DSSP file (Angstrom, degrees, kcal/mol; ACC not computed):
  #  RESIDUE AA STRUCTURE BP1 BP2  ACC     N-H-->O    O-->H-N    N-H-->O    O-->H-N    TCO  KAPPA ALPHA  PHI   PSI    X-CA   Y-CA   Z-CA
    1    1 A M              0   0    0      0, 0.0     2,-0.5     0, 0.0     0, 0.0   0.000 360.0 360.0 360.0 137.8 -248.5  -18.0  -61.7
    2    2 A I        -     0   0    0      2,-0.0     2,-0.5     0, 0.0     0, 0.0  -0.945 360.0-163.2-112.0 129.0 -251.3  -20.2  -62.9
    3    3 A I        -     0   0    0     -2,-0.5     2,-0.4     2,-0.0     0, 0.0  -0.954   5.4-158.4-113.9 126.3 -250.6  -22.7  -65.7
    4    4 A Y        -     0   0    0     -2,-0.5     2,-0.4     2,-0.0    -2,-0.0  -0.827   4.4-166.1-103.9 141.5 -253.5  -24.2  -67.6
    5    5 A S        -     0   0    0     -2,-0.4     2,-0.4     2,-0.0    -2,-0.0  -0.994   3.4-159.3-128.0 130.8 -253.4  -27.4  -69.4
    6    6 A L        -     0   0    0     -2,-0.4     2,-0.7     2,-0.0    -2,-0.0  -0.890  19.3-128.8-108.7 138.6 -255.9  -28.6  -71.9
    7    7 A A        -     0   0    0     -2,-0.4     2,-0.4     2,-0.0    -2,-0.0  -0.774  33.7-165.8 -83.7 116.2 -256.4  -32.2  -72.9
    8    8 A L        -     0   0    0     -2,-0.7     2,-0.5     0, 0.0    -2,-0.0  -0.825  18.3-126.4-108.1 143.7 -256.3  -32.2  -76.7
    9    9 A Q        -     0   0    0     -2,-0.4     2,-0.4     1,-0.0    -2,-0.0  -0.749  24.5-132.6 -87.1 130.4 -257.4  -34.9  -79.1
   10   10 A V        -     0   0    0     -2,-0.5     2,-0.6    12,-0.0    12,-0.0  -0.701  14.4-153.9 -84.3 129.6 -254.7  -35.9  -81.6
   11   11 A I        -     0   0    0     -2,-0.4     2,-0.3    11,-0.0    -2,-0.0  -0.925  13.1-138.8-105.9 119.3 -256.0  -36.2  -85.2
   12   12 A S        +     0   0    0     -2,-0.6     3,-0.1     1,-0.2    10,-0.1  -0.615  36.6 155.2 -81.1 131.8 -253.9  -38.5  -87.3
   13   13 A V        +     0   0    0      1,-0.4    46,-2.6     8,-0.4    47,-0.6   0.614  67.0  32.8-120.4 -36.3 -253.2  -37.4  -90.8
   14   14 A I  E     -A   58   0A   0      7,-0.3     2,-0.6    44,-0.2    -1,-0.4  -0.979  62.9-150.2-129.7 137.8 -250.0  -39.3  -91.7
   15   15 A D  E     -A   57   0A   0     42,-2.9    42,-2.1    -2,-0.4     6,-0.2  -0.945  14.2-162.4-105.5 121.3 -248.7  -42.7  -90.6
   16   16 A I  B >>  -C   20   0B   0      4,-2.1     4,-3.5    -2,-0.6     3,-2.5  -0.916  24.9-118.3-106.5 116.8 -244.9  -42.9  -90.4
   17   17 A P  T 34 S+     0   0    0      0, 0.0    38,-0.0     0, 0.0    39,-0.0  -0.254  99.7  15.2 -54.3 132.9 -243.6  -46.5  -90.4
   18   18 A G  T 34 S+     0   0    0      1,-0.1     0, 0.0     0, 0.0     0, 0.0   0.215 131.1  51.8  87.0 -15.4 -241.6  -47.1  -87.2
   19   19 A I  T <4 S-     0   0    0     -3,-2.5     3,-0.3     1,-0.1     2,-0.2   0.697  94.8-146.2-118.4 -43.4 -243.1  -44.0  -85.5
   20   20 A G  B  <  -C   16   0B   0     -4,-3.5    -4,-2.1     1,-0.2     3,-0.4  -0.614  36.4 -51.2 110.4-168.0 -246.9  -44.4  -85.9
   21   21 A K  S    S+     0   0    0      1,-0.2    -8,-0.4    -6,-0.2    -7,-0.3   0.595 128.4  54.0 -88.5 -14.0 -249.9  -42.2  -86.5
   22   22 A T     >  +     0   0    0     -3,-0.3     4,-2.6     1,-0.2    -1,-0.2  -0.504  68.7 156.9-115.7  60.6 -249.1  -39.8  -83.5
   23   23 A A  H  >  +     0   0    0     -3,-0.4     4,-2.9    -9,-0.4     5,-0.3   0.865  66.9  50.7 -58.3 -45.8 -245.6  -39.0  -84.6
   24   24 A A  H  > S+     0   0    0      1,-0.2     4,-2.1     2,-0.2    -1,-0.2   0.935 114.6  43.6 -62.2 -46.5 -245.2  -35.7  -82.8
   25   25 A K  H  > S+     0   0    0      2,-0.2     4,-2.2     1,-0.2    -1,-0.2   0.924 114.9  50.6 -63.5 -43.7 -246.3  -37.1  -79.5
   26   26 A T  H  X S+     0   0    0     -4,-2.6     4,-2.5     1,-0.2    -2,-0.2   0.929 112.5  44.1 -61.7 -48.0 -244.2  -40.2  -79.9
   27   27 A I  H  X S+     0   0    0     -4,-2.9     4,-2.5     1,-0.2    -1,-0.2   0.864 112.5  52.5 -70.2 -34.0 -241.0  -38.4  -80.8
   28   28 A C  H  <>S+     0   0    0     -4,-2.1     5,-2.7    -5,-0.3     4,-0.4   0.901 112.0  46.4 -66.2 -39.0 -241.5  -35.9  -77.9
   29   29 A D  H ><5S+     0   0    0     -4,-2.2     3,-0.7     3,-0.2    -2,-0.2   0.930 114.4  47.3 -65.6 -45.2 -242.0  -38.8  -75.5
   30   30 A E  H 3<5S+     0   0    0     -4,-2.5    -2,-0.2     1,-0.2    -1,-0.2   0.882 118.8  39.5 -64.2 -39.6 -238.9  -40.7  -76.8
   31   31 A M  T 3<5S-     0   0    0     -4,-2.5    -1,-0.2    -5,-0.2    -2,-0.2   0.390 109.5-122.7 -92.1   3.2 -236.7  -37.6  -76.8
   32   32 A K  T < 5 +     0   0    0     -3,-0.7     2,-0.6    -4,-0.4    -3,-0.2   0.908  48.7 167.7  54.3  48.0 -238.1  -36.4  -73.5
   33   33 A I      < +     0   0    0     -5,-2.7    -1,-0.2    -6,-0.2    -2,-0.1  -0.831   8.9 162.8 -92.2 122.7 -239.2  -33.0  -74.9
   34   34 A N        +     0   0    0     -2,-0.6     2,-0.3     1,-0.1    -1,-0.1   0.579  55.1  41.6-117.4 -15.6 -241.5  -31.2  -72.5
   35   35 A T  S >  S-     0   0    0      1,-0.1     3,-1.3     0, 0.0    -1,-0.1  -0.913  74.6-119.3-135.0 160.3 -241.5  -27.6  -73.6
   36   36 A Q  T 3  S+     0   0    0     -2,-0.3    -1,-0.1     1,-0.2     5,-0.0   0.728 113.2  58.1 -67.2 -21.7 -241.7  -25.6  -76.8
   37   37 A G  T 3  S+     0   0    0      4,-0.0    -1,-0.2     3,-0.0     2,-0.1   0.420  74.7 126.9 -89.6   1.3 -238.3  -24.0  -75.9
   38   38 A D    X   -     0   0    0     -3,-1.3     3,-1.5     1,-0.1     4,-0.4  -0.380  59.7-139.6 -64.1 133.2 -236.5  -27.4  -75.7
   39   39 A K  T >  S+     0   0    0      1,-0.3     3,-0.5     2,-0.2     4,-0.5   0.720 100.0  63.5 -67.6 -21.1 -233.3  -27.4  -77.9
   40   40 A K  T 3> S+     0   0    0      1,-0.2     4,-2.1     2,-0.2    -1,-0.3   0.603  82.0  82.5 -77.5 -10.6 -234.0  -30.9  -79.0
   41   41 A L  H <> S+     0   0    0     -3,-1.5     4,-2.5     1,-0.2    -1,-0.2   0.875  86.2  53.9 -63.5 -38.8 -237.3  -29.8  -80.6
   42   42 A E  H <> S+     0   0    0     -3,-0.5     4,-2.2    -4,-0.4    -1,-0.2   0.905 109.6  48.1 -62.7 -41.8 -235.5  -28.6  -83.8
   43   43 A E  H  > S+     0   0    0     -4,-0.5     4,-2.2     2,-0.2    -2,-0.2   0.904 111.8  50.0 -64.1 -42.0 -233.9  -32.1  -84.2
   44   44 A A  H  X S+     0   0    0     -4,-2.1     4,-2.5     2,-0.2    -2,-0.2   0.909 110.0  50.8 -62.7 -42.8 -237.2  -33.8  -83.7
   45   45 A K  H  X S+     0   0    0     -4,-2.5     4,-2.7     2,-0.2     5,-0.2   0.927 110.2  48.5 -62.3 -46.4 -238.9  -31.6  -86.3
   46   46 A K  H  X S+     0   0    0     -4,-2.2     4,-2.2     1,-0.2     5,-0.2   0.914 112.0  50.0 -60.8 -43.1 -236.2  -32.3  -88.9
   47   47 A T  H  X S+     0   0    0     -4,-2.2     4,-2.6     1,-0.2     5,-0.3   0.934 114.1  43.8 -61.0 -47.8 -236.5  -36.0  -88.3
   48   48 A L  H  X S+     0   0    0     -4,-2.5     4,-2.9     2,-0.2     5,-0.3   0.891 112.3  51.7 -68.8 -39.6 -240.3  -36.1  -88.6
   49   49 A Y  H  X S+     0   0    0     -4,-2.7     4,-2.2    -5,-0.2     5,-0.2   0.935 114.3  43.9 -62.0 -45.0 -240.4  -33.8  -91.6
   50   50 A L  H  X S+     0   0    0     -4,-2.2     4,-2.2    -5,-0.2     5,-0.3   0.958 120.5  38.8 -65.1 -52.4 -237.9  -36.0  -93.5
   51   51 A K  H  X>S+     0   0    0     -4,-2.6     4,-2.5    -5,-0.2     5,-1.0   0.892 116.7  52.1 -66.5 -39.3 -239.4  -39.3  -92.5
   52   52 A G  H  X5S+     0   0    0     -4,-2.9     4,-0.6    -5,-0.3    16,-0.3   0.895 112.4  44.8 -64.3 -40.7 -243.0  -38.1  -92.8
   53   53 A F  H  <5S+     0   0    0     -4,-2.2    16,-1.1    -5,-0.3    -2,-0.2   0.928 125.3  28.8 -71.6 -45.2 -242.4  -36.7  -96.3
   54   54 A Y  H  <5S+     0   0    0     -4,-2.2    -2,-0.2    -5,-0.2    -3,-0.2   0.813 136.9  21.9 -89.6 -30.8 -240.5  -39.7  -97.8
   55   55 A D  H  <5S+     0   0    0     -4,-2.5    -3,-0.2    -5,-0.3    -2,-0.1   0.622  95.1 110.0-110.3 -18.1 -241.9  -42.6  -95.8
   56   56 A G     << -     0   0    0     -5,-1.0    12,-2.4    -4,-0.6     2,-0.4  -0.209  50.7-152.7 -67.4 150.5 -245.3  -41.3  -94.5
   57   57 A V  E     -AB  15  67A   0    -42,-2.1   -42,-2.9    10,-0.3    10,-0.2  -0.984  21.9-115.8-124.2 132.4 -248.6  -42.6  -95.8
   58   58 A M  E     -A   14   0A   0      8,-2.8     7,-3.2    -2,-0.4   -44,-0.2  -0.430  28.5-179.3 -66.4 136.8 -251.8  -40.5  -95.7
   59   59 A V        +     0   0    0    -46,-2.6     2,-0.3     5,-0.2   -45,-0.2   0.296  62.3  45.5-120.5   7.1 -254.5  -41.9  -93.4
   60   60 A I  S    S+     0   0    0    -47,-0.6     3,-0.4     3,-0.0    -1,-0.1  -0.994  91.1  19.3-148.5 150.3 -257.3  -39.4  -94.0
   61   61 A G  S >  S-     0   0    0     -2,-0.3     3,-1.4     1,-0.2   -48,-0.0  -0.283 105.1 -39.4  88.2-172.1 -258.9  -37.7  -96.9
   62   62 A P  T 3  S+     0   0    0      0, 0.0    -1,-0.2     0, 0.0    -4,-0.0   0.638 133.0  55.2 -68.8 -13.8 -259.1  -38.4 -100.6
   63   63 A H  T >  S+     0   0    0     -3,-0.4     3,-2.2     3,-0.1    -5,-0.3   0.118  73.9 152.2-106.7  21.3 -255.4  -39.5 -100.7
   64   64 A T  T <   +     0   0    0     -3,-1.4    -5,-0.2     1,-0.3     3,-0.1  -0.249  67.6  20.7 -53.8 132.8 -255.7  -42.2  -98.0
   65   65 A G  T 3  S+     0   0    0     -7,-3.2     2,-0.3     1,-0.3    -1,-0.3   0.309  98.6 114.4  91.2  -8.4 -253.1  -45.0  -98.5
   66   66 A K  S <  S-     0   0    0     -3,-2.2    -8,-2.8    -8,-0.1    -1,-0.3  -0.676  74.6-101.0 -96.4 151.4 -250.8  -42.9 -100.8
   67   67 A K  B >>  -B   57   0A   0     -2,-0.3     4,-1.2   -10,-0.2     3,-0.8  -0.402  29.8-124.1 -65.6 144.4 -247.2  -41.8  -99.9
   68   68 A V  H >> S+     0   0    0    -12,-2.4     4,-1.8   -16,-0.3     3,-0.5   0.894 108.6  57.2 -59.3 -43.6 -247.0  -38.2  -98.7
   69   69 A F  H 34 S+     0   0    0    -16,-1.1     4,-0.4   -13,-0.3    -1,-0.2   0.774 106.6  50.5 -64.9 -23.6 -244.4  -37.2 -101.3
   70   70 A H  H <4 S+     0   0    0     -3,-0.8     4,-0.5     1,-0.2    -1,-0.3   0.801 114.3  44.5 -77.1 -29.7 -246.8  -38.4 -104.1
   71   71 A C  H <X S+     0   0    0     -4,-1.2     4,-2.9    -3,-0.5     5,-0.3   0.685  89.5  84.8 -88.9 -19.9 -249.7  -36.3 -102.6
   72   72 A A  H  X S+     0   0    0     -4,-1.8     4,-1.7     1,-0.2    -1,-0.2   0.909  97.0  39.7 -53.7 -50.7 -247.8  -33.1 -101.9
   73   73 A G  H  > S+     0   0    0     -4,-0.4     4,-1.2     1,-0.2    -1,-0.2   0.867 114.7  53.9 -66.3 -37.3 -248.2  -31.7 -105.4
   74   74 A L  H  4 S+     0   0    0     -4,-0.5     3,-0.3     1,-0.2    -2,-0.2   0.912 109.2  47.5 -63.9 -43.4 -251.8  -33.0 -105.7
   75   75 A V  H >< S+     0   0    0     -4,-2.9     3,-1.2     1,-0.2    -1,-0.2   0.868 107.3  56.6 -68.0 -37.4 -252.9  -31.3 -102.5
   76   76 A M  H 3< S+     0   0    0     -4,-1.7    -1,-0.2    -5,-0.3    -2,-0.2   0.811 108.2  48.5 -64.3 -29.1 -251.3  -27.9 -103.4
   77   77 A H  T 3<        0   0    0     -4,-1.2    -1,-0.2    -3,-0.3    -2,-0.2   0.355 360.0 360.0 -95.0   6.6 -253.3  -27.8 -106.6
   78   78 A Q    <         0   0    0     -3,-1.2    -1,-0.2    -4,-0.2    -2,-0.1   0.455 360.0 360.0 -87.3 360.0 -256.7  -28.6 -105.1
């Protein structure tokens, strides 16, 4: 079996206080998640979605500097 790995550049969209701009990478490193099938992935996703939505700040685009929960409705209507 041959496994290929690509080095991907992370693009920051949201900054989550206490976690940072690369939240997915940070939480996977902290929780030692290495595969898509890891059972801890669901817990990590819930944590990031909750913190990202209520505490996250946009770092790119026309809503830079605004809280994510304030921008959610605005972005849907654009």
